[in-house]
Backbone as a ProteinNet text record, in pm:
[ID]
protein_1_A
[PRIMARY]
XXXXXXXXXXXXXXXXXXXXXXXXXXXXXXXXXXXXXXXXXXXXXXXXXXXXXXXXXXXXXXXXXXXXXXXXXXXXXXXXXXXXXXXXXXXXXXXXXXXXXXXXXXXXXXXXXXXXXXXXXXXXXXXXXXXXXXXXXXXXXXXXXXXXXXXXXXXXXXXXXXXXXXXXXXXXXXXXXXXXXXXXXXXXXXXXXXXXXXXXXXXXXXXXXXXXXXXXXXXXXXXXXXXXXXXXXXXXXXXXXXXXXXXXXXXXXXXXXXXXX
[TERTIARY]
-398.6	-286.5	-196.9	-131.8	-14.7	55	134.7	162.7	313.1	370.1	491.5	436.7	346.4	295.9	270.2	192.7	162.8	282.6	388.4	561.2	612.8	594.4	635.2	564.5	407.1	356	345.9	362.2	382.7	502.6	636.1	740	753.5	676.4	671.9	572.2	460.7	345.9	459.9	563.2	600.4	682.6	800.8	881.3	838.1	735.3	654.6	558.8	516	406.9	469.1	603.3	656.4	756.1	804.8	886.9	790.6	780.9	702.6	659.6	615	608.8	522.6	390.6	245.9	288.9	228.1	209.7	105.2	2.2	-154.2	-90.7	-49.6	-19.2	88.8	191.6	304.5	200.1	100.5	7.3	-38.5	-80.4	-154.2	-86.6	20.8	142.3	182	231.3	263.7	179.3	21.8	-80.6	-99.5	-105.5	-85.1	30.3	186.7	244.2	277.7	217.7	202.1	86	9	-117.9	-208.6	-210.6	-230.1	-410.2	-440.6	-551.9	-693.3	-777.5	-884.3	-959.7	-1090.7	-1174.9	-1130	-1028.1	-1004.6	-854.6	-832	-727.3	-721.5	-843.6	-893.6	-870.2	-864.6	-890.6	-719.5	-672	-525.2	-435.6	-497.6	-395.6	-434.4	-580.8	-582.8	-522.9	-462.9	-423.3	-269.5	-219.5	-75.5	-72.8	-171.7	-176	-172.7	-223.6	-258.7	-122.1	-33.5	101.4	177.5	184.8	289.5	215.5	69.6	72.8	97.6	106.2	168.8	289.8	370.8	530.5	546.3	472.4	436.8	474.7	353	349.4	456.1	549.6	670.3	770.3	790.3	895.9	873.2	764	698.5	686	704.6	626.9	656.3	798.5	796.1	741.5	710.7	636.4	471.6	443.2	304.4	244.7	370.8	337.2	321.8	427.3	406.7	295.8	261.9	120.5	13.8	-8.4	-113.8	-115.9	12.1	40.7	-14.9	25.2	-22.2	-152	-241.1	-386	-448.9	-387.4	-491.6	-468.4	-369.9	-375.3	-517.2	-573.7	-676.7	-681.3	-561.9	-508.9	-496.6	-530.4	-487.8	-315.3	-251	-86.5	-77.4	38.3	104.8	67.6	72.6	14.9	-153.9	-219.8	-365.1	-390.5	-302.4	-330	-266.2	-195.8	-124.2	-252.8	-284.2	-404.6	-525.6	-545.1	-683.6	-630.7	-521.1	-463.6	-518.4	-459.3	-441	-596.7	-691.8	-814.4	-904.1	-859.6	-883.9	-841.6	-766.2	-681.2	-739	-811.1	-857.9	-1024.5	-1077.4	-1227.6	-1248.8	-1149	-1159.3	-1147.5	-1037.3	-1032.6	-1179.6	-1239.6	-1368.8	-1472.6	-1489	-1580.3	-1585.2	-1452.9	-1407.3	-1489	-1447.9	-1461.5	-1582.3	-1669.6	-1810.9	-1908.2	-1869.3	-1960.9	-1891.9	-1782.2	-1731.4	-1646.6	-1715.5	-1634	-1627.1	-1738	-1782.4	-1673.8	-1696.1	-1601.6	-1456.8	-1420.4	-1274.4	-1254.1	-1343.7	-1314.2	-1269.4	-1354.2	-1382.9	-1246.8	-1163.5	-1029.6	-912.1	-953.4	-855.6	-857.2	-841.3	-856.6	-753.6	-640.1	-523.4	-535.4	-590.3	-570.6	-452.7	-344.5	-236.5	-191.6	-310.2	-290.1	-327.7	-440.8	-490.1	-342.9	-282.4	-206.9	-67	-29.8	73	73.2	-58.8	-128.4	-124.4	-141.2	-135.4	13.4	122.3	229.7	307	255.5	290.9	251.7	168.8	96	181.1	228.2	265.9	432.6	491.7	630.6	634.7	529.1	528.7	499.3	420.3	414.7	554.2	611.5	744	838.6	860.5	924.5	921.2	785.9	752.6	793.7	790.4	807	934.2	1032.3	1162.1	1202.9	1179.7	1265.1	1143.2	1080.5	1020.7	1125.3	1134.6	1235.1	1202.3	1294.3	1279.2	1216.3	1083.8	1038.3	1064.2	1025.6	1041.9	935	820.2	715.9	644.7	555.4	493.4	336.5	294.4	163.8	52.2	-24.4	-111.8	-261.7	-359.9	-503.3	-558.8	-522.6	-535.9	-494.1	-337.2	-264.9	-280.4	-352.9	-370.7	-491.4	-590.7	-679.8	-628.5	-593.4	-502.3	-429	-338.1	-277	-409.1	-510	-594.5	-628.8	-669.7	-741.1	-662.8	-496.4	-407.2	-412.8	-417.1	-420.1	-584.7	-672.8	-796.2	-773.8	-721.8	-658.2	-594.4	-500.9	-419.8	-476	-617.6	-678.2	-646.2	-657.7	-635.7	-509.2	-504.4	-382.9	-308	-169.1	-70.9	-30.3	-122.6	-103.7	-56.9	86.3	163.4	94.6	47.3	-8.6	77.8	196.5	324.6	382.9	381.2	439.3	369.7	241.1	124.4	95.1	122.8	130.9	234.5	382.1	464.8	479.6	496	478.3	403.4	281.5	201.4	225.8	285.7	300.7	431.4	566.8	682.3	624.4	506	461.3	418.5	375.4	280.9	367.6	521.2	594.7	649.5	616.3	620.5	760.1	845.7	933.9	991.6	1103	1088.2	1048.8	1136.8	1108.4	975.2	935.5	762.1	690.6	721.5	610.7	648.1	735.3	731.5	682.7	671.8	606.7	460.8	399.4	243.8	211.6	301.4	229.5	223.2	330.8	332.6	251.9	173.2	119.2	-11.8	-57.2	-187.5	-278.8	-228.1	-263.3	-293.1	-250.1	-269	-405	-491.4	-633.6	-721.9	-740.3	-804	-768.5	-614.3	-590.2	-649	-621.2	-663.8	-816.9	-856.5	-1039.9	-1095.1	-1004.4	-1041.7	-1002.1	-881.9	-834.9	-928.4	-1005	-1065.7	-1197.9	-1264.9	-1368	-1368.9	-1264.7	-1220.7	-1184.9	-1152.6	-1109.1	-1219.5	-1283.1	-1421.5	-1520.5	-1526.4	-1592.1	-1538.3	-1390.5	-1337.5	-1390.1	-1350.2	-1384.1	-1540.3	-1603.9	-1764.1	-1820.9	-1733.9	-1765.4	-1633.6	-1546.2	-1408.4	-1425.2	-1552.3	-1600.2	-1634.5	-1645.8	-1710.3	-1562.9	-1451.7	-1293.7	-1253.4	-1154.6	-1091.1	-956.1	-910.6	-757.4	-764.7	-642.7	-662.1	-586.3	-596.4	-593.4	-407.1	-357.1	-252	-118.8	-216	-127.1	-142	-274	-293.4	-180.8	-138.2	-37.2	94.5	134.5	243.1	279.8	163.5	196.3	197.8	95.1	143.8	270.9	325.7	457.3	584.3	531.3	648.2	637.6	486.6	489.8	545.6	490.4	544.3	716.4	770.5	942.9	991.9	950.4	992.2	970.8	829.8	760.7	816.2	905.7	977.9	1066.1	1168.3	1313.1	1292.8	1173	1148.9	1129.9	1054.6	988.8	1119	1201.2	1330.7	1390.9	1398.7	1493.2	1422.2	1295.8	1227.9	1234	1225.8	1249.6	1429.7	1492.7	1619	1608.7	1570.3	1567.7	1487	1367.1	1310.6	1401.1	1475.5	1567.5	1640.7	1728.6	1830.9	1741.7	1646.8	1545.4	1594.9	1610.5	1614.8	1514	1406.3	1292.3	1289.8	1373.6	1392.5	1441	1471.8	1541.9	1367.8	1278.5	1165.4	1045.7	1090.8	1027.3	1046.4	1201.4	1195.5	1213.1	1175.4	1150.1	995.4	947.8	763.7	759.3	823.7	791.1	839.2	939.2	996.6	875.9	842.2	741.7	598.4	567.4	443.7	451	521	537.5	548.8	631.2	628.1	482	412.2	281.7	191.4	205	139.2	90.6	269.9	284.2	231.2	268.3	230.2	104.4	-10.7	-136.9	-198.1
-1725.1	-1708.5	-1807.1	-1840	-1946.3	-1928.3	-2011.1	-2000.7	-1921.1	-1944.3	-1836.9	-1711.1	-1648.4	-1533.8	-1510.7	-1559	-1519	-1523.9	-1589.9	-1569.3	-1423.8	-1409.4	-1279.9	-1153.2	-1117.8	-1058.1	-1060.5	-1163	-1134.6	-1058.7	-1103.2	-974.9	-861.5	-841.3	-711.5	-636.3	-719.4	-654.1	-604.6	-746.8	-724.1	-620.5	-598.2	-498.3	-337.4	-343.4	-208.5	-123.6	-271.3	-172.4	-87.1	-137.8	-67.1	67.7	19	145.4	246.5	364.3	478.5	498.9	368.8	351.7	284.1	283	220.3	92.8	-14.2	-134.8	-193.6	-142.7	-162.5	-132.2	-0.8	47	-69.6	-145.9	-193.3	-371.5	-381.5	-470.1	-487.1	-373.3	-369.6	-350.1	-279.1	-297.5	-432.2	-513.8	-676.6	-738.4	-724.9	-798.3	-790.9	-678.3	-662.7	-704.6	-671.6	-742.3	-858.8	-925.4	-1087.2	-1140.2	-1070.7	-1119.4	-1182.1	-1110.7	-1190.8	-1158.9	-1043.5	-960.8	-1080.4	-1074	-1158	-1104.2	-1141.7	-1065	-1078.9	-1168	-1200.3	-1074.2	-1002.7	-919.4	-861.1	-797.3	-739.8	-903.9	-960.6	-1100.1	-1108.8	-1120.9	-1176.8	-1038.1	-907	-817.2	-796.6	-843	-844.1	-924.5	-1084.1	-1171.9	-1114.1	-1040.4	-1027	-925.4	-842.9	-704.2	-788.6	-872.3	-962.7	-970.7	-1032.7	-1118.3	-1006.8	-872.3	-760.6	-657.7	-685.7	-674.1	-764.5	-868	-965.7	-967.3	-929.8	-898.1	-744.7	-667.7	-540.1	-580.9	-698	-729.3	-759.9	-852.7	-912.6	-839.8	-711.8	-613.8	-494.2	-491.4	-421.6	-466.7	-600.6	-703.9	-630.4	-626.1	-550.2	-419.3	-314.4	-223.3	-259.3	-357.3	-423.1	-470	-531.4	-630.2	-492.3	-404.5	-288.3	-208.3	-189.3	-109.7	-164.1	-302.1	-383.5	-368.7	-390.8	-431.9	-315.2	-163.6	-52.9	-10.8	-85.2	-27.2	-123.3	-249	-327	-279.8	-174.7	-152.4	-48.1	14.7	71.9	252.1	277.6	429.3	479.9	643	716.3	767.6	632.9	675.4	693.7	686.5	744.1	603.1	504	406	404.6	391.5	435.6	544.4	692.3	754.7	740.9	692.3	648.1	500.9	461.1	367.2	447.5	553.5	636.5	703.5	752.6	827.2	731.4	592.3	490.9	474.3	460.2	431.2	552.7	690.8	816.4	789.2	739.4	775.2	670.4	568.3	476.5	523.8	612.5	646.6	663.6	775	830.1	664.5	591.6	442.7	364.9	358.5	299.6	355.5	478.8	538.7	496.9	503.2	452.1	317.5	261.5	94.7	60.2	167.9	65.2	160.8	320.5	348	376.3	285.2	342.2	189.2	66.1	-96.5	-81.5	-59.7	-136.3	-35	141	191.7	163.7	108.4	92.9	-58.4	-177.7	-255.2	-210.8	-120	-86.3	-28.8	-6.1	77.3	-31.4	-177.8	-280.4	-361.2	-280.5	-350.9	-346.2	-272.8	-282.3	-153.4	-28.8	91.7	155.4	144.2	174.3	364.4	394.6	568.6	611.4	522.4	595.9	580.8	433.8	399.7	485.7	555.4	639.6	771.3	810.7	947.6	952.6	854	834.5	826.9	771.9	757.4	887.4	987.1	1107.4	1161.8	1196.7	1261	1208.8	1079.8	1015.9	1036.6	1095.8	1118.3	1288.4	1352.4	1501.2	1533.8	1396.5	1434.8	1409.2	1290.7	1265.4	1385.4	1441.6	1550.2	1671.3	1720.7	1807.4	1776	1672	1599.7	1644.9	1570.6	1602.7	1713	1835.6	1989.5	2051.7	1990.9	2025.7	2032.4	2175.3	2160.4	2001.9	1941.9	1838.2	1840.9	1814.1	1824	1730.2	1805.4	1725.9	1696	1701.6	1663.9	1533.6	1480.2	1360.9	1384.9	1290.6	1265.9	1280.7	1417.6	1435.6	1377.6	1419.1	1367.6	1447.5	1565	1638	1591.9	1559.1	1495.9	1386.6	1290.8	1155	1149.2	1223.9	1243.5	1299	1376.2	1400.2	1313.3	1243.2	1115.7	1002.2	990.7	913.6	939.7	1077.8	1097.3	1047.1	1102.9	1026	910.8	797.5	692.4	638.7	711	668.2	677.3	815	838.9	698.4	696.6	587.4	437.7	449.7	341.9	317.3	422.7	454.3	350.9	268.2	233.3	344.7	323.2	422.4	566.6	548.7	659.2	556.4	588.3	490.4	510.3	394	427.4	461.5	363.3	409.8	559.7	619.8	706	834	834.2	946.7	952.3	827	853.1	928.6	861.5	904.8	1064.9	1079.5	1242.3	1339.2	1294.5	1387.9	1421.2	1300	1307.3	1403.3	1430.2	1475.1	1615.5	1612.9	1799.1	1832.9	1764.6	1827.2	1842.6	1829.8	1846.6	1764.5	1580.7	1485	1460.6	1388.7	1364.4	1214.5	1206.9	1089.5	943	906.5	763.9	757.5	830.4	855.2	837.1	922.8	945.2	778.9	727.7	561	469.9	475.1	406.5	427.2	536.1	547.8	519.9	532.4	509.5	328.7	274.9	121	66.8	138	30.6	65.2	181.9	245.1	202.5	95.3	-31.7	-124.7	-143.6	-324.3	-338.8	-251.2	-344.9	-282.6	-203.4	-192	-347.4	-316	-449.1	-586.4	-621.4	-722.6	-767	-639.4	-636.8	-656.6	-598.5	-625.1	-773.1	-825.9	-969.2	-1057.8	-1042.9	-1155.2	-1158.6	-1037.7	-1018.8	-1100.9	-1094.2	-1124.9	-1293	-1316.2	-1490.4	-1551	-1486.1	-1537.8	-1556.5	-1444.2	-1487.2	-1585.2	-1613.1	-1722.6	-1856.6	-1870.9	-2002.6	-2063.5	-1947.7	-1970.1	-2051.1	-1949.2	-2007.6	-2019.9	-2066.2	-2086.4	-2120.5	-2208.6	-2179.9	-2073.6	-1965	-1835.9	-1764.6	-1807.2	-1745.6	-1848.6	-1753	-1850.4	-1875.8	-1785	-1816.8	-1970.6	-1999.5	-2132	-2091.8	-2184.6	-2190.5	-2190.8	-2276.9	-2244.4	-2116.6	-2064.3	-1924.7	-1850.7	-1843	-1758.9	-1771.4	-1903.6	-1930	-1890.4	-1902.2	-1875.6	-1690.6	-1680.3	-1510.2	-1450.7	-1526.7	-1474.2	-1501.6	-1631	-1643.2	-1532	-1520.4	-1423.7	-1291.7	-1249.4	-1114.3	-1079	-1180.9	-1202.7	-1201.9	-1276.8	-1299.5	-1136.7	-1093.4	-968.6	-870.5	-861.7	-743.4	-735.1	-818.4	-837.6	-767	-787.6	-745.4	-595.9	-554.8	-395.2	-285.7	-385.3	-306.8	-258.7	-319.4	-282.7	-182.2	-223.2	-126.1	27.1	10.4	147.3	205.6	165	255.3	365	269.7	308.5	406.2	404.8	537.7	648.7	614.4	744.4	828	763.1	824.4	880.1	849.7	919.9	1039.1	1048.2	1145.4	1125.5	975.3	995.1	948.9	1039.5	1006.7	1060.7	1136.3	1199.4	1075.4	994.2	840.4	820.2	812.2	720.9	818.4	972.4	1040.1	1026.3	1027	1003.7	905.7	753.7	650.5	660.7	720.5	725.2	829.4	887.7	1013.2	892.1	840	762.8	650.8	541.3	450.5	512.2	608.4	700.6	701.2	798.5	800.9	722.9	612.8	447.6	419.4	416.8	341	444.8	538.9	647.4	660.8	627.5	637.3	472.6	383.9	250.6	224.7	300.5	288.5	324.7
-1466.4	-1428.9	-1379.7	-1425.5	-1402.6	-1259	-1237.3	-1091.7	-1125.5	-1199.1	-1291.8	-1239.3	-1324.8	-1348.1	-1212.9	-1105.1	-971	-902.2	-954.3	-862.3	-886.8	-1010.5	-1091.6	-1007.9	-1037.1	-977.8	-839.9	-758.5	-602.4	-565.5	-641.1	-625.6	-669.9	-745.9	-794.9	-693.4	-625.1	-492.2	-377.3	-365.2	-213.9	-209.6	-356.1	-335.5	-370.5	-446.5	-481.1	-358.9	-241.4	-171.2	-56.8	-55	73.4	7.9	-114.2	-211	-267.8	-269.7	-301.2	-480.1	-528.3	-672.7	-696.8	-605	-649.5	-661.6	-575.9	-596.8	-704.6	-676.8	-769	-910.8	-914	-1092.7	-1146.1	-1040.3	-1108.5	-1133	-1042.9	-1067.5	-1189.7	-1217.7	-1326.5	-1485.5	-1448.4	-1568.6	-1592.5	-1495.1	-1492.6	-1565.2	-1496.1	-1567	-1696.1	-1752.6	-1913.4	-1987	-1935	-2000.4	-1990.4	-1890.1	-1883.6	-1942.5	-1999.4	-2041.2	-1950.4	-1858.2	-1720.8	-1673.1	-1753.9	-1696.4	-1697.3	-1594.2	-1562.2	-1445.8	-1444.8	-1361.9	-1203.3	-1190.1	-1084.6	-1036.5	-1109.3	-1060.9	-958.2	-874.8	-783.3	-661.6	-687.8	-597.3	-584.5	-692.6	-681.3	-601.1	-635	-593.1	-383.7	-376.4	-251.3	-159.1	-235.7	-172.6	-122.8	-240.3	-239.3	-101.7	-109.2	-33.8	124.5	165.2	270.5	308.3	205.2	273.3	267.8	207.3	246.4	355.8	437.4	557.7	665.5	619.5	749.8	746.1	638	651.4	735.2	729.4	798.3	979.4	960.4	1155.6	1170.9	1096	1101.8	1147.1	1052.8	1087.3	1184.1	1237.9	1336.5	1472.7	1461.6	1591.4	1714.3	1731.6	1908.9	1883.2	1806	1815.3	1844.5	1777.6	1760.2	1905	1978.6	2115.5	2177.5	2210.4	2298.9	2312.5	2133.5	2135.5	2207.6	2185.6	2251.3	2406.3	2432.8	2615.4	2654.5	2590.5	2629	2633.1	2515.1	2515.8	2583	2638.7	2730.9	2879	2913.5	3040.7	3072.7	2940.6	2970.6	3007.7	2979.2	3000.8	2922	2906.6	2804	2817.2	2706.4	2721.2	2591.1	2549.6	2446.5	2308.3	2381.3	2259.7	2242.7	2350.4	2338.2	2210.3	2233.3	2162.4	2012.8	1969.2	1877.9	1810.3	1884.6	1832.7	1763.5	1837.9	1831.8	1709.4	1686.1	1550.2	1428.9	1437.8	1333.3	1313.8	1391.2	1386	1316.4	1318.9	1275.4	1141.8	1090.1	997.4	873.7	924.7	862.7	808.6	845.1	832.5	676.3	635	490.5	373.5	397.2	334.6	323.7	480	504.8	414.3	416.2	345	163.5	144.7	14.5	-29.5	67.8	4.5	38.3	121.2	118.2	25.3	-13.4	-112.4	-243.9	-270.4	-407.3	-439	-397.7	-385.3	-577.9	-640	-764.5	-843.2	-823.4	-904.9	-914.6	-803.4	-765.1	-858.2	-822.9	-923	-1033.6	-1106.2	-1252.1	-1310.8	-1206.1	-1223.5	-1263	-1194.7	-1262.4	-1371.1	-1487.4	-1592.9	-1691.1	-1600.5	-1723.1	-1809.6	-1733.9	-1796.4	-1753.1	-1906.4	-1867.3	-1879.4	-1945.1	-1948.3	-1777.4	-1729.9	-1622	-1495	-1510.3	-1396.8	-1444	-1568.2	-1611.2	-1582.9	-1526.2	-1502	-1366.7	-1280.3	-1126.3	-1083.8	-1177.1	-1133.4	-1119.4	-1258	-1278.4	-1135	-1108.4	-976.1	-835.8	-844.8	-705.3	-699	-845.5	-847.8	-832.6	-847.9	-835	-703.4	-586.8	-442.1	-408.5	-426.9	-392.4	-387.5	-524.4	-514.9	-444.2	-439.5	-330.1	-190.7	-154.5	-2.7	9.4	-62.4	-43.5	-39.5	-115	-93.6	24.5	112.3	233.9	334.3	412.1	508.8	622.6	647.6	729.4	861.1	899.2	989.3	1126.8	1251.5	1411.8	1470.4	1402	1500	1495.4	1524.4	1544.7	1492.3	1442.8	1396.3	1509.6	1464.4	1582.3	1506.2	1583.8	1512.3	1416.1	1400	1257.5	1139	1171.4	1051.2	1062.4	1107.2	1074.8	986.2	989.5	921.6	767.7	754.7	647.3	589.7	643.1	625.1	541.6	628.5	572.9	455	412.9	293.9	188.2	222.3	125.9	79.9	190.3	182.4	95.9	109.7	41.9	-72.9	-150.3	-275.4	-339.6	-234.5	-315.3	-325.8	-344.8	-392.8	-524.8	-613.4	-716.3	-792.8	-936.6	-915.7	-996.8	-952.6	-988.2	-893.2	-753.6	-658.6	-567.1	-529.2	-449.3	-282.4	-218.3	-82.2	19.3	16.4	87	64.1	-68.4	-119.4	-70.1	-102.7	-91.9	89.3	141.3	324.7	386.6	337.4	401.5	337.5	225.5	132.3	244.6	238.9	289.7	442.7	522.2	665.3	687.3	561.6	577.8	520	431	409.9	519	598.1	766.3	845.5	838.1	944.8	1003.5	1000.8	1106	1062.2	1154.4	1158.4	1057.7	986.8	919	947.3	1045.2	1095.9	1153.9	1199.2	1253.9	1180.1	1031.2	926.7	871.8	888.4	798.6	877.5	1038.9	1107.9	1083.2	1119.9	1083.2	984.1	873.9	717.6	693.6	732.3	713.3	835.6	953.8	1049.1	1041.6	975.6	968.5	855.3	765.6	679.1	726.3	821.4	846.5	885.8	954.9	971.4	830.6	780.5	656.2	554.7	526.8	434.6	487.9	614.6	693.3	660.4	703.6	699.9	559.2	449.9	327.6	261.4	295.5	289.8	326.8	456.6	490.4	406.8	393.6	305.7	174.9	84.8	-41.2	-33.9	98.5	90.7	134.4	192.1	260.5	113.2	39.7	-59.2	-176.9	-160.5	-264.4	-210.8	-50	-4.9	-11.4	-26.5	-46.2	-179	-270.9	-394.5	-512.6	-447.8	-534.6	-688.6	-732.4	-886.5	-975.8	-885.9	-979.8	-1018.4	-946.8	-972.3	-1061.9	-1159.9	-1253.3	-1197	-1111.1	-1049.1	-939.4	-972.2	-846.8	-746.4	-658.2	-500.1	-528.3	-581.2	-584.8	-645.5	-733.8	-788	-683.9	-631.8	-522.9	-394.4	-407.6	-246.6	-310.4	-425.1	-457.7	-470.9	-489.8	-500.7	-360.8	-278.8	-154.5	-77.6	-93.3	-34.4	-91.5	-225	-314.3	-246.7	-205.1	-179.9	-24.1	32.9	202.1	191.1	137.5	170.6	75	-69.2	-99.6	-13.7	51.8	112.9	261.3	319.9	439.8	406.6	312.9	258.5	237	167.6	110.5	216.4	301.1	429.6	478.3	518.1	593.4	555.5	393.2	318.9	308.9	287.3	317.6	410	537.9	644.2	673.7	634.3	577.6	480.4	371.9	243.2	318	388.1	462	524.5	597.8	722.8	616.6	524.7	418.7	349.2	319.1	268	132.4	41.3	-93.3	-150.9	-151.8	-231.3	-358.2	-404.3	-545.3	-662.7	-597.7	-694.4	-768.4	-623.5	-659.2	-744.6	-733.9	-784.6	-966.7	-986.5	-1108.1	-1189	-1117.4	-1160.6	-1174	-1083.2	-1132.9	-1265.3	-1246.6	-1368.2	-1509.8	-1531.3	-1635.7	-1674.1	-1545.4	-1603.2	-1591.1	-1535.9	-1601.4	-1734	-1754.4	-1924.8	-2016.8	-1993.5	-2059.9	-2077	-1944.6	-1944.3	-2076.2	-2049	-2128	-2267.7	-2278.3	-2460.3	-2481.8	-2366.3	-2435.7	-2453	-2400.5	-2384.4	-2512.2
[MASK]
+++++++++++++++++++++++++++++++++++++++++++++++++++++++++++++++++++++++++++++++++++++++++++++++++++++++++++++++++++++++++++++++++++++++++++++++++++++++++++++++++++++++++++++++++++++++++++++++++++++++++++++++++++++++++++++++++++++++++++++++++++++++++++++++++++++

């Protein structure tokens, strides 16, 4: 993978991580179009996901600081309850990562038919969530687990993580801004953990990977900058409830991917 391809794919990741159109699906489509398929696609995906996780931290830095301060008071307050819900939501994705890692890696091979089919499912979920009555509630412990299951399913390329988790929260009656906030913060620990393990493997045995460090760095920076912008944009979009446009986009791109396959 050249640095130009890494730049393009990094921008795609940054924009699509927060927009509900599946970043992993677009990375797969972009890799096929650029003929950048390799055994290191998952490594690159992990690196650019790390960049967007750091972009999330940058956007929600004030919220995170408040959460950490309240957590270290060691009291059962609103912040510690929120943190507990975040931890609960991570259980399904950790189960999938531990027991189905090889099966997940096997999906990142440029299978456009799979990506297209999953994009159609993402579009249908967004459309259904749009026509649900606006909720006024907060994320509870049960809903946190259900949203966590949605995040675990989103490891499939073409299922949008932000789209599936936000849509699930809205369907469960969570207020829009709270749904977006929980969706973006719940992914931080799983992504940071996966990124650390993948980068540790890369640093210990770089010769086993065909992708060079320069391309990884370019992709990382591109994903961070575009992700920072997209995250702020998506928060505003969710508040306005304009998910139908993304549903239509997923239907169009999904259909094209299936036909192209």
